[in-house]
C-alpha positions in Angstrom: -72.1 -20.8 -88.7 -74.0 -18.4 -91.0 -77.7 -18.1 -91.3 -79.1 -16.6 -94.5 -82.7 -15.8 -95.5 -84.3 -15.2 -98.9 -87.8 -14.6 -100.3 -89.1 -15.1 -103.8 -92.5 -14.2 -105.3 -93.9 -17.5 -106.7 -97.1 -18.9 -108.1 -97.2 -22.7 -107.8 -97.9 -24.1 -104.3 -96.5 -27.5 -103.4 -98.8 -30.1 -102.0 -96.6 -32.2 -99.8 -93.5 -32.1 -97.7 -90.1 -33.1 -99.2 -86.8 -34.1 -97.6 -83.7 -34.8 -99.7 -80.0 -35.1 -99.0 -78.1 -35.4 -95.8 -76.0 -33.0 -93.8 -72.5 -34.3 -94.4 -69.1 -33.3 -95.8 -69.7 -31.5 -99.1 -73.4 -32.2 -99.1 -76.6 -30.6 -97.8 -80.2 -31.3 -96.7 -83.3 -29.7 -98.1 -86.6 -29.6 -96.4 -89.6 -28.2 -98.2 -93.0 -27.4 -96.6 -96.3 -26.4 -98.2 -97.4 -22.8 -97.6 -100.5 -20.7 -98.2 -98.4 -17.7 -99.3 -97.7 -16.7 -102.9 -94.0 -16.6 -102.1 -91.2 -18.9 -101.0 -89.0 -18.4 -98.0 -85.6 -20.0 -97.9 -83.6 -20.3 -94.7 -80.0 -21.5 -95.2 -77.8 -22.6 -92.4 -74.2 -23.0 -93.5 -70.8 -23.5 -92.0 -69.2 -21.7 -95.0 -69.3 -17.9 -94.3 -69.3 -15.2 -96.9 -71.2 -17.0 -99.7 -74.5 -15.1 -99.5 -74.3 -13.7 -103.1 -73.5 -17.2 -104.4 -76.5 -18.7 -102.5 -78.7 -15.8 -103.9 -77.6 -16.5 -107.5 -78.2 -20.3 -107.2 -81.6 -19.8 -105.6 -82.7 -17.1 -108.1 -81.8 -19.5 -110.9 -83.8 -22.2 -109.3 -86.9 -20.1 -108.7 -86.7 -18.6 -112.2 -87.1 -22.2 -113.5 -89.4 -23.6 -110.7 -91.7 -20.8 -109.3 -92.9 -23.1 -106.4 -94.4 -21.6 -103.2 -92.9 -23.3 -100.2 -91.1 -22.7 -96.9 -87.7 -24.2 -97.4 -84.9 -25.0 -95.0 -81.4 -25.8 -96.3 -78.8 -27.2 -93.9 -75.4 -27.0 -95.7 -72.1 -28.7 -94.9 -69.9 -27.1 -97.6 -71.8 -28.1 -100.7 -70.7 -26.5 -104.0 -73.3 -24.5 -106.1 -73.6 -27.5 -108.4 -74.6 -29.8 -105.6 -77.0 -27.2 -104.2 -78.8 -27.0 -107.6 -78.7 -30.8 -108.0 -80.4 -31.3 -104.6 -83.0 -28.6 -105.4 -83.8 -30.4 -108.7 -83.9 -33.7 -106.8 -86.6 -32.1 -104.5 -88.6 -31.2 -107.6 -88.5 -34.8 -108.7 -89.8 -35.9 -105.3 -92.6 -33.4 -105.6 -93.5 -34.9 -109.0 -93.4 -38.5 -107.7 -97.0 -39.7 -107.0 -95.9 -42.8 -105.1 
């Protein structure tokens, strides 16, 4: 199991916790927590070793589009980059949901 860590300078704090996805074959779970910092920290736990550059590319693309400030934990079970981005976008929809 590989553990990766990333940081991004950001400007839009989130106001609530978010949990999307499940840890299962080909999927992943994303947990987002509010923070007082003007950066996001991302901790990735994955069973697929050697994909740190791919993770970095997907996360950079996400934060270029959504400069949210949060502490994020991603628990991965072999998700493809497309699924990772889909789950991150799903988390943004949860943040926008006022219910």
